[in-house]
HTML snippet that shows the backbone in 3Dmol.js (N, CA, C, O; Angstrom):
<script src="https://3Dmol.org/build/3Dmol-min.js"></script>
<div id="view" style="width:600px;height:400px;position:relative"></div>
<script>
const pdb = `
ATOM      1  N   MET A   1     136.029 126.661 251.069  1.00  0.00           N
ATOM      2  CA  MET A   1     135.929 127.961 250.866  1.00  0.00           C
ATOM      3  C   MET A   1     134.770 128.697 251.483  1.00  0.00           C
ATOM      4  O   MET A   1     133.643 128.230 251.645  1.00  0.00           O
ATOM      5  N   SER A   2     135.158 129.828 251.786  1.00  0.00           N
ATOM      6  CA  SER A   2     134.002 130.415 252.565  1.00  0.00           C
ATOM      7  C   SER A   2     133.323 131.403 251.665  1.00  0.00           C
ATOM      8  O   SER A   2     133.948 132.254 251.033  1.00  0.00           O
ATOM      9  N   SER A   3     132.081 131.266 251.631  1.00  0.00           N
ATOM     10  CA  SER A   3     131.266 132.312 250.619  1.00  0.00           C
ATOM     11  C   SER A   3     130.386 133.387 251.912  1.00  0.00           C
ATOM     12  O   SER A   3     129.691 133.233 252.916  1.00  0.00           O
ATOM     13  N   MET A   4     130.897 134.358 251.189  1.00  0.00           N
ATOM     14  CA  MET A   4     130.117 135.771 252.036  1.00  0.00           C
ATOM     15  C   MET A   4     128.858 136.341 251.962  1.00  0.00           C
ATOM     16  O   MET A   4     128.715 137.357 251.282  1.00  0.00           O
ATOM     17  N   SER A   5     128.021 135.902 252.489  1.00  0.00           N
ATOM     18  CA  SER A   5     126.559 136.196 251.935  1.00  0.00           C
ATOM     19  C   SER A   5     126.090 137.836 252.456  1.00  0.00           C
ATOM     20  O   SER A   5     126.423 138.334 253.532  1.00  0.00           O
ATOM     21  N   SER A   6     125.359 138.409 251.541  1.00  0.00           N
ATOM     22  CA  SER A   6     125.127 140.168 252.047  1.00  0.00           C
ATOM     23  C   SER A   6     123.847 139.521 252.037  1.00  0.00           C
ATOM     24  O   SER A   6     123.392 138.651 251.294  1.00  0.00           O
ATOM     25  N   THR A   7     123.229 140.298 253.289  1.00  0.00           N
ATOM     26  CA  THR A   7     121.923 140.862 253.203  1.00  0.00           C
ATOM     27  C   THR A   7     121.308 141.942 252.989  1.00  0.00           C
ATOM     28  O   THR A   7     121.661 143.029 253.445  1.00  0.00           O
ATOM     29  N   PRO A   8     120.622 141.804 252.489  1.00  0.00           N
ATOM     30  CA  PRO A   8     119.785 143.379 252.082  1.00  0.00           C
ATOM     31  C   PRO A   8     119.395 143.836 253.554  1.00  0.00           C
ATOM     32  O   PRO A   8     118.954 143.094 254.432  1.00  0.00           O
ATOM     33  N   THR A   9     119.663 145.318 253.665  1.00  0.00           N
ATOM     34  CA  THR A   9     119.376 146.351 254.457  1.00  0.00           C
ATOM     35  C   THR A   9     118.590 147.514 253.733  1.00  0.00           C
ATOM     36  O   THR A   9     118.874 148.119 252.700  1.00  0.00           O
ATOM     37  N   ALA A  10     117.373 147.660 254.702  1.00  0.00           N
ATOM     38  CA  ALA A  10     116.528 148.741 254.344  1.00  0.00           C
ATOM     39  C   ALA A  10     117.398 150.350 254.685  1.00  0.00           C
ATOM     40  O   ALA A  10     118.122 150.860 255.539  1.00  0.00           O
ATOM     41  N   ALA A  11     116.665 150.710 253.215  1.00  0.00           N
ATOM     42  CA  ALA A  11     117.360 152.166 253.833  1.00  0.00           C
ATOM     43  C   ALA A  11     116.961 152.856 254.798  1.00  0.00           C
ATOM     44  O   ALA A  11     115.831 152.668 255.248  1.00  0.00           O
ATOM     45  N   ARG A  12     117.990 154.018 255.445  1.00  0.00           N
ATOM     46  CA  ARG A  12     117.570 154.604 256.698  1.00  0.00           C
ATOM     47  C   ARG A  12     117.141 156.064 256.364  1.00  0.00           C
ATOM     48  O   ARG A  12     117.772 156.886 255.700  1.00  0.00           O
ATOM     49  N   THR A  13     115.664 156.237 257.103  1.00  0.00           N
ATOM     50  CA  THR A  13     114.766 157.496 256.524  1.00  0.00           C
ATOM     51  C   THR A  13     114.801 158.177 258.169  1.00  0.00           C
ATOM     52  O   THR A  13     114.557 157.641 259.250  1.00  0.00           O
ATOM     53  N   PRO A  14     115.130 159.289 257.894  1.00  0.00           N
ATOM     54  CA  PRO A  14     115.208 160.392 259.351  1.00  0.00           C
ATOM     55  C   PRO A  14     113.884 160.246 259.872  1.00  0.00           C
ATOM     56  O   PRO A  14     112.914 159.659 259.391  1.00  0.00           O
ATOM     57  N   VAL A  15     114.030 160.967 261.081  1.00  0.00           N
ATOM     58  CA  VAL A  15     112.073 160.787 261.626  1.00  0.00           C
ATOM     59  C   VAL A  15     111.723 162.376 261.576  1.00  0.00           C
ATOM     60  O   VAL A  15     112.301 163.260 262.207  1.00  0.00           O
ATOM     61  N   VAL A  16     111.149 162.453 261.099  1.00  0.00           N
ATOM     62  CA  VAL A  16     110.541 163.357 260.638  1.00  0.00           C
ATOM     63  C   VAL A  16     109.308 164.297 261.774  1.00  0.00           C
ATOM     64  O   VAL A  16     108.103 164.125 261.595  1.00  0.00           O
ATOM     65  N   VAL A  17     109.765 165.147 262.770  1.00  0.00           N
ATOM     66  CA  VAL A  17     108.841 165.531 263.966  1.00  0.00           C
ATOM     67  C   VAL A  17     108.459 167.371 263.307  1.00  0.00           C
ATOM     68  O   VAL A  17     109.213 168.214 262.823  1.00  0.00           O
ATOM     69  N   SER A  18     107.298 167.386 263.529  1.00  0.00           N
ATOM     70  CA  SER A  18     106.962 168.604 263.491  1.00  0.00           C
ATOM     71  C   SER A  18     107.310 169.729 264.262  1.00  0.00           C
ATOM     72  O   SER A  18     107.816 169.479 265.356  1.00  0.00           O
ATOM     73  N   LEU A  19     107.202 170.558 264.042  1.00  0.00           N
ATOM     74  CA  LEU A  19     107.955 172.134 264.845  1.00  0.00           C
ATOM     75  C   LEU A  19     107.055 172.289 265.976  1.00  0.00           C
ATOM     76  O   LEU A  19     107.600 172.685 267.007  1.00  0.00           O
ATOM     77  N   PRO A  20     105.486 172.012 266.037  1.00  0.00           N
ATOM     78  CA  PRO A  20     104.614 172.233 266.997  1.00  0.00           C
ATOM     79  C   PRO A  20     105.208 171.116 268.088  1.00  0.00           C
ATOM     80  O   PRO A  20     105.160 171.383 269.288  1.00  0.00           O
ATOM     81  N   SER A  21     105.582 170.275 267.775  1.00  0.00           N
ATOM     82  CA  SER A  21     105.261 168.855 268.720  1.00  0.00           C
ATOM     83  C   SER A  21     106.763 168.699 269.141  1.00  0.00           C
ATOM     84  O   SER A  21     107.018 168.153 270.215  1.00  0.00           O
ATOM     85  N   ALA A  22     107.719 169.139 268.367  1.00  0.00           N
ATOM     86  CA  ALA A  22     109.236 169.367 269.064  1.00  0.00           C
ATOM     87  C   ALA A  22     109.129 170.307 270.469  1.00  0.00           C
ATOM     88  O   ALA A  22     109.528 170.085 271.612  1.00  0.00           O
ATOM     89  N   ALA A  23     108.363 171.533 269.834  1.00  0.00           N
ATOM     90  CA  ALA A  23     108.236 172.288 271.214  1.00  0.00           C
ATOM     91  C   ALA A  23     107.550 172.159 272.208  1.00  0.00           C
ATOM     92  O   ALA A  23     107.946 172.668 273.257  1.00  0.00           O
ATOM     93  N   MET A  24     106.261 171.406 272.164  1.00  0.00           N
ATOM     94  CA  MET A  24     105.614 170.647 273.077  1.00  0.00           C
ATOM     95  C   MET A  24     106.675 169.825 273.845  1.00  0.00           C
ATOM     96  O   MET A  24     106.652 169.971 275.067  1.00  0.00           O
ATOM     97  N   TRP A  25     107.683 168.911 273.285  1.00  0.00           N
ATOM     98  CA  TRP A  25     108.413 167.800 273.823  1.00  0.00           C
ATOM     99  C   TRP A  25     109.371 168.889 274.676  1.00  0.00           C
ATOM    100  O   TRP A  25     109.512 168.589 275.861  1.00  0.00           O
ATOM    101  N   LEU A  26     109.893 169.836 274.327  1.00  0.00           N
ATOM    102  CA  LEU A  26     110.723 170.686 274.755  1.00  0.00           C
ATOM    103  C   LEU A  26     110.274 171.365 275.704  1.00  0.00           C
ATOM    104  O   LEU A  26     111.092 171.571 276.601  1.00  0.00           O
ATOM    105  N   VAL A  27     109.038 171.888 275.870  1.00  0.00           N
ATOM    106  CA  VAL A  27     108.899 172.568 277.190  1.00  0.00           C
ATOM    107  C   VAL A  27     108.127 171.908 278.108  1.00  0.00           C
ATOM    108  O   VAL A  27     108.040 172.413 279.228  1.00  0.00           O
ATOM    109  N   GLY A  28     107.230 170.328 277.746  1.00  0.00           N
ATOM    110  CA  GLY A  28     107.418 169.176 278.718  1.00  0.00           C
ATOM    111  C   GLY A  28     108.702 169.234 279.649  1.00  0.00           C
ATOM    112  O   GLY A  28     108.771 169.617 280.817  1.00  0.00           O
ATOM    113  N   THR A  29     109.736 168.732 278.788  1.00  0.00           N
ATOM    114  CA  THR A  29     111.075 168.169 279.544  1.00  0.00           C
ATOM    115  C   THR A  29     111.504 169.365 280.595  1.00  0.00           C
ATOM    116  O   THR A  29     111.928 169.026 281.700  1.00  0.00           O
ATOM    117  N   ALA A  30     111.423 170.405 280.344  1.00  0.00           N
ATOM    118  CA  ALA A  30     112.032 171.686 280.909  1.00  0.00           C
ATOM    119  C   ALA A  30     111.342 171.820 282.321  1.00  0.00           C
ATOM    120  O   ALA A  30     111.891 172.098 283.387  1.00  0.00           O
ATOM    121  N   VAL A  31     110.051 171.566 282.088  1.00  0.00           N
ATOM    122  CA  VAL A  31     109.359 171.745 283.367  1.00  0.00           C
ATOM    123  C   VAL A  31     109.431 170.647 283.970  1.00  0.00           C
ATOM    124  O   VAL A  31     109.323 170.983 285.150  1.00  0.00           O
ATOM    125  N   LEU A  32     109.574 169.247 283.932  1.00  0.00           N
ATOM    126  CA  LEU A  32     109.921 168.383 284.444  1.00  0.00           C
ATOM    127  C   LEU A  32     111.213 168.555 285.533  1.00  0.00           C
ATOM    128  O   LEU A  32     111.290 168.474 286.759  1.00  0.00           O
ATOM    129  N   ALA A  33     112.341 168.878 284.276  1.00  0.00           N
ATOM    130  CA  ALA A  33     113.477 169.265 285.112  1.00  0.00           C
ATOM    131  C   ALA A  33     113.398 170.503 286.060  1.00  0.00           C
ATOM    132  O   ALA A  33     114.207 170.599 286.983  1.00  0.00           O
ATOM    133  N   VAL A  34     112.507 171.386 285.868  1.00  0.00           N
ATOM    134  CA  VAL A  34     112.442 172.782 286.916  1.00  0.00           C
ATOM    135  C   VAL A  34     111.711 171.898 288.190  1.00  0.00           C
ATOM    136  O   VAL A  34     112.277 172.013 289.277  1.00  0.00           O
ATOM    137  N   LEU A  35     110.666 171.147 288.144  1.00  0.00           N
ATOM    138  CA  LEU A  35     110.227 170.234 288.823  1.00  0.00           C
ATOM    139  C   LEU A  35     110.622 169.724 289.847  1.00  0.00           C
ATOM    140  O   LEU A  35     110.209 169.996 290.975  1.00  0.00           O
ATOM    141  N   ALA A  36     111.771 168.638 289.460  1.00  0.00           N
ATOM    142  CA  ALA A  36     112.869 167.705 289.891  1.00  0.00           C
ATOM    143  C   ALA A  36     113.956 168.467 290.575  1.00  0.00           C
ATOM    144  O   ALA A  36     114.416 168.018 291.625  1.00  0.00           O
ATOM    145  N   TYR A  37     114.456 169.710 290.007  1.00  0.00           N
ATOM    146  CA  TYR A  37     115.497 170.934 290.739  1.00  0.00           C
ATOM    147  C   TYR A  37     114.644 171.043 291.894  1.00  0.00           C
ATOM    148  O   TYR A  37     114.881 170.439 292.940  1.00  0.00           O
ATOM    149  N   TYR A  38     113.618 171.832 291.716  1.00  0.00           N
ATOM    150  CA  TYR A  38     112.804 172.783 293.004  1.00  0.00           C
ATOM    151  C   TYR A  38     112.507 171.277 293.963  1.00  0.00           C
ATOM    152  O   TYR A  38     112.752 171.255 295.169  1.00  0.00           O
ATOM    153  N   PHE A  39     112.086 170.362 293.401  1.00  0.00           N
ATOM    154  CA  PHE A  39     112.464 169.446 294.926  1.00  0.00           C
ATOM    155  C   PHE A  39     113.032 168.858 295.579  1.00  0.00           C
ATOM    156  O   PHE A  39     112.682 168.397 296.666  1.00  0.00           O
ATOM    157  N   ILE A  40     114.356 168.721 294.864  1.00  0.00           N
ATOM    158  CA  ILE A  40     115.702 168.005 295.363  1.00  0.00           C
ATOM    159  C   ILE A  40     116.387 169.833 296.242  1.00  0.00           C
ATOM    160  O   ILE A  40     117.221 169.898 297.145  1.00  0.00           O
ATOM    161  N   GLY A  41     115.942 170.580 295.820  1.00  0.00           N
ATOM    162  CA  GLY A  41     116.442 172.034 296.506  1.00  0.00           C
ATOM    163  C   GLY A  41     115.652 172.621 297.885  1.00  0.00           C
ATOM    164  O   GLY A  41     116.153 173.385 298.710  1.00  0.00           O
ATOM    165  N   VAL A  42     114.315 172.072 297.913  1.00  0.00           N
ATOM    166  CA  VAL A  42     113.227 172.710 298.847  1.00  0.00           C
ATOM    167  C   VAL A  42     113.349 172.263 300.184  1.00  0.00           C
ATOM    168  O   VAL A  42     112.927 172.956 301.109  1.00  0.00           O
ATOM    169  N   ASP A  43     113.945 171.056 300.384  1.00  0.00           N
ATOM    170  CA  ASP A  43     113.985 170.837 301.713  1.00  0.00           C
ATOM    171  C   ASP A  43     115.381 170.403 302.135  1.00  0.00           C
ATOM    172  O   ASP A  43     116.086 169.538 301.615  1.00  0.00           O
ATOM    173  N   GLN A  44     115.695 171.356 303.421  1.00  0.00           N
ATOM    174  CA  GLN A  44     117.029 171.925 303.602  1.00  0.00           C
ATOM    175  C   GLN A  44     118.029 171.073 304.456  1.00  0.00           C
ATOM    176  O   GLN A  44     119.247 171.235 304.532  1.00  0.00           O
ATOM    177  N   GLY A  45     117.063 169.893 305.239  1.00  0.00           N
ATOM    178  CA  GLY A  45     117.346 169.269 306.117  1.00  0.00           C
ATOM    179  C   GLY A  45     117.424 169.162 307.625  1.00  0.00           C
ATOM    180  O   GLY A  45     117.136 168.133 308.237  1.00  0.00           O
ATOM    181  N   MET A  46     117.898 170.472 308.274  1.00  0.00           N
ATOM    182  CA  MET A  46     117.475 171.101 309.478  1.00  0.00           C
ATOM    183  C   MET A  46     116.406 171.717 309.803  1.00  0.00           C
ATOM    184  O   MET A  46     115.830 171.843 310.884  1.00  0.00           O
ATOM    185  N   THR A  47     116.135 172.182 308.518  1.00  0.00           N
ATOM    186  CA  THR A  47     114.569 172.908 308.510  1.00  0.00           C
ATOM    187  C   THR A  47     113.517 172.491 307.306  1.00  0.00           C
ATOM    188  O   THR A  47     113.150 173.071 306.283  1.00  0.00           O
ATOM    189  N   SER A  48     113.172 171.082 307.968  1.00  0.00           N
ATOM    190  CA  SER A  48     112.413 170.516 306.992  1.00  0.00           C
ATOM    191  C   SER A  48     111.381 171.224 306.389  1.00  0.00           C
ATOM    192  O   SER A  48     111.003 172.186 307.057  1.00  0.00           O
ATOM    193  N   VAL A  49     110.860 171.061 305.426  1.00  0.00           N
ATOM    194  CA  VAL A  49     109.268 171.176 304.982  1.00  0.00           C
ATOM    195  C   VAL A  49     108.808 170.765 304.895  1.00  0.00           C
ATOM    196  O   VAL A  49     107.809 171.354 304.481  1.00  0.00           O
ATOM    197  N   PHE A  50     108.556 169.004 305.084  1.00  0.00           N
ATOM    198  CA  PHE A  50     107.559 168.205 305.094  1.00  0.00           C
ATOM    199  C   PHE A  50     107.919 167.981 306.218  1.00  0.00           C
ATOM    200  O   PHE A  50     108.660 167.000 306.259  1.00  0.00           O
ATOM    201  N   GLY A  51     107.657 168.643 307.580  1.00  0.00           N
ATOM    202  CA  GLY A  51     107.693 167.999 308.976  1.00  0.00           C
ATOM    203  C   GLY A  51     108.905 167.756 309.723  1.00  0.00           C
ATOM    204  O   GLY A  51     109.971 168.324 309.486  1.00  0.00           O
ATOM    205  N   ASN A  52     108.742 167.001 310.522  1.00  0.00           N
ATOM    206  CA  ASN A  52     109.876 166.379 311.634  1.00  0.00           C
ATOM    207  C   ASN A  52     110.615 165.143 311.245  1.00  0.00           C
ATOM    208  O   ASN A  52     111.344 164.589 312.067  1.00  0.00           O
ATOM    209  N   ASN A  53     110.427 164.569 309.732  1.00  0.00           N
ATOM    210  CA  ASN A  53     111.555 163.646 309.288  1.00  0.00           C
ATOM    211  C   ASN A  53     111.877 164.152 308.395  1.00  0.00           C
ATOM    212  O   ASN A  53     111.096 164.943 307.865  1.00  0.00           O
ATOM    213  N   THR A  54     113.644 163.838 307.627  1.00  0.00           N
ATOM    214  CA  THR A  54     114.171 164.131 306.996  1.00  0.00           C
ATOM    215  C   THR A  54     114.531 163.305 305.456  1.00  0.00           C
ATOM    216  O   THR A  54     115.368 163.537 304.583  1.00  0.00           O
ATOM    217  N   VAL A  55     113.525 162.304 305.596  1.00  0.00           N
ATOM    218  CA  VAL A  55     113.140 161.193 304.631  1.00  0.00           C
ATOM    219  C   VAL A  55     113.385 161.961 303.163  1.00  0.00           C
ATOM    220  O   VAL A  55     114.326 161.552 302.482  1.00  0.00           O
ATOM    221  N   ILE A  56     112.639 162.963 302.702  1.00  0.00           N
ATOM    222  CA  ILE A  56     113.359 163.825 301.646  1.00  0.00           C
ATOM    223  C   ILE A  56     114.809 164.094 301.460  1.00  0.00           C
ATOM    224  O   ILE A  56     115.379 163.665 300.457  1.00  0.00           O
ATOM    225  N   HIS A  57     115.376 164.711 302.274  1.00  0.00           N
ATOM    226  CA  HIS A  57     116.716 165.245 302.458  1.00  0.00           C
ATOM    227  C   HIS A  57     117.364 164.003 302.372  1.00  0.00           C
ATOM    228  O   HIS A  57     118.345 164.211 301.658  1.00  0.00           O
ATOM    229  N   GLU A  58     117.351 162.863 302.699  1.00  0.00           N
ATOM    230  CA  GLU A  58     118.305 161.757 302.867  1.00  0.00           C
ATOM    231  C   GLU A  58     118.355 160.933 301.756  1.00  0.00           C
ATOM    232  O   GLU A  58     119.260 160.170 301.418  1.00  0.00           O
ATOM    233  N   PHE A  59     116.909 161.246 301.027  1.00  0.00           N
ATOM    234  CA  PHE A  59     116.597 160.283 299.357  1.00  0.00           C
ATOM    235  C   PHE A  59     117.551 161.115 298.613  1.00  0.00           C
ATOM    236  O   PHE A  59     118.264 160.533 297.795  1.00  0.00           O
ATOM    237  N   VAL A  60     117.714 162.746 298.809  1.00  0.00           N
ATOM    238  CA  VAL A  60     118.049 163.262 297.817  1.00  0.00           C
ATOM    239  C   VAL A  60     119.578 164.043 297.901  1.00  0.00           C
ATOM    240  O   VAL A  60     120.041 164.944 297.202  1.00  0.00           O
ATOM    241  N   HIS A  61     120.204 163.231 299.165  1.00  0.00           N
ATOM    242  CA  HIS A  61     121.783 164.320 299.845  1.00  0.00           C
ATOM    243  C   HIS A  61     122.478 164.152 298.883  1.00  0.00           C
ATOM    244  O   HIS A  61     122.940 165.284 298.741  1.00  0.00           O
ATOM    245  N   ASP A  62     122.981 163.433 297.947  1.00  0.00           N
ATOM    246  CA  ASP A  62     124.147 163.504 296.970  1.00  0.00           C
ATOM    247  C   ASP A  62     123.773 164.254 295.901  1.00  0.00           C
ATOM    248  O   ASP A  62     124.499 165.154 295.478  1.00  0.00           O
ATOM    249  N   ALA A  63     122.387 163.901 295.262  1.00  0.00           N
ATOM    250  CA  ALA A  63     122.138 164.861 294.061  1.00  0.00           C
ATOM    251  C   ALA A  63     121.735 166.394 294.690  1.00  0.00           C
ATOM    252  O   ALA A  63     121.122 167.214 294.007  1.00  0.00           O
ATOM    253  N   ARG A  64     122.153 166.653 296.040  1.00  0.00           N
ATOM    254  CA  ARG A  64     121.726 168.179 296.532  1.00  0.00           C
ATOM    255  C   ARG A  64     123.142 168.623 296.228  1.00  0.00           C
ATOM    256  O   ARG A  64     123.347 169.607 295.518  1.00  0.00           O
ATOM    257  N   HIS A  65     124.506 167.623 296.968  1.00  0.00           N
ATOM    258  CA  HIS A  65     125.828 168.479 296.904  1.00  0.00           C
ATOM    259  C   HIS A  65     126.183 168.423 295.206  1.00  0.00           C
ATOM    260  O   HIS A  65     127.017 169.123 294.631  1.00  0.00           O
ATOM    261  N   PHE A  66     125.453 167.564 294.700  1.00  0.00           N
ATOM    262  CA  PHE A  66     126.114 167.370 293.175  1.00  0.00           C
ATOM    263  C   PHE A  66     125.709 168.840 292.679  1.00  0.00           C
ATOM    264  O   PHE A  66     126.649 169.472 292.196  1.00  0.00           O
ATOM    265  N   LEU A  67     124.209 169.626 292.725  1.00  0.00           N
ATOM    266  CA  LEU A  67     123.924 170.530 292.220  1.00  0.00           C
ATOM    267  C   LEU A  67     124.247 171.942 292.568  1.00  0.00           C
ATOM    268  O   LEU A  67     123.862 173.015 292.104  1.00  0.00           O
ATOM    269  N   GLY A  68     125.272 171.539 293.763  1.00  0.00           N
ATOM    270  CA  GLY A  68     125.501 172.777 294.612  1.00  0.00           C
ATOM    271  C   GLY A  68     124.558 173.752 295.656  1.00  0.00           C
ATOM    272  O   GLY A  68     124.543 174.938 295.987  1.00  0.00           O
ATOM    273  N   PHE A  69     123.766 172.489 295.975  1.00  0.00           N
ATOM    274  CA  PHE A  69     123.095 173.088 297.275  1.00  0.00           C
ATOM    275  C   PHE A  69     124.053 173.212 298.481  1.00  0.00           C
ATOM    276  O   PHE A  69     125.001 172.438 298.608  1.00  0.00           O
ATOM    277  N   PRO A  70     123.805 174.145 299.316  1.00  0.00           N
ATOM    278  CA  PRO A  70     124.118 174.169 300.580  1.00  0.00           C
ATOM    279  C   PRO A  70     123.510 172.987 301.644  1.00  0.00           C
ATOM    280  O   PRO A  70     122.387 172.513 301.478  1.00  0.00           O
ATOM    281  N   CYS A  71     124.065 172.732 302.337  1.00  0.00           N
ATOM    282  CA  CYS A  71     123.587 171.088 303.084  1.00  0.00           C
ATOM    283  C   CYS A  71     124.249 171.438 304.698  1.00  0.00           C
ATOM    284  O   CYS A  71     125.435 171.607 304.978  1.00  0.00           O
ATOM    285  N   HIS A  72     123.109 171.477 305.584  1.00  0.00           N
ATOM    286  CA  HIS A  72     123.580 171.180 307.110  1.00  0.00           C
ATOM    287  C   HIS A  72     124.598 172.592 307.123  1.00  0.00           C
ATOM    288  O   HIS A  72     125.251 172.873 308.128  1.00  0.00           O
TER     289      HIS A  72
END
`;
const viewer = $3Dmol.createViewer("view");
viewer.addModel(pdb, "pdb");
viewer.setStyle({}, {cartoon: {color: "spectrum"}});
viewer.zoomTo();
viewer.render();
</script>
């Protein structure tokens, strides 16, 4: 015979985050997202902002196409 043992589980409690804290996280995340979007879109490849090399452009090339930036 097999006996089923039940293990006690703790009650789940929701995480309480204050409104100012949630707003700061939202603003911080939005700022980082805009900076990443700008970084991906700033270097056009043919006219490189970062000098004569296109390292940044090639590093984010597929992301540029995915986000709809024109290329070459």
